[in-house]
C-alpha positions, -999 to +999 in steps of 0.1 A: -897+924+295-899+899+266-867+884+252-860+903+220-846+872+202-867+840+199-850+809+211-836+788+183-838+750+184-814+729+165-824+696+150-798+670+143-814+640+127-799+607+139-786+584+112-766+553+113-732+562+098-712+530+105-723+494+111-701+469+130-699+432+121-681+403+136-664+377+115-640+348+122-611+339+099-621+309+078-586+293+079-585+264+104-550+273+116-562+308+125-599+313+133-593+347+148-622+370+155-623+402+134-644+432+141-652+453+110-667+487+108-683+497+075-699+528+062-729+525+039-707+528+007-682+502+021-711+478+030-724+480-006-690+471-020-681+446+008-668+412-006-645+401+022-618+410+046-581+406+055-578+388+088-563+410+114-543+381+129-529+361+099-534+387+071-551+363+047-581+372+026-615+358+035-643+359+009-675+371+026-707+389+020-733+407+040-770+397+045-797+423+047-805+417+084-769+428+092-776+463+079-797+490+094-833+491+081-828+528+072-801+519+047-825+498+027-851+526+024-826+554+015-814+561-020-777+556-026 
């Protein structure tokens, strides 16, 4: 006897939601490693970070090869 309901297949497209970057504190008396996780909107606005060790601001920017290729082709 055939199954009365057809089997449903769910499709969940995979998309990069967060990118992780590594940075070192620029201050010579600190130099601590910092791991940052940024969403696409945060990456667009990214201009630097507060060091997790010393708390000082580090001016910084991202380069395109640090971001997923799909983020460059999608509209904002």
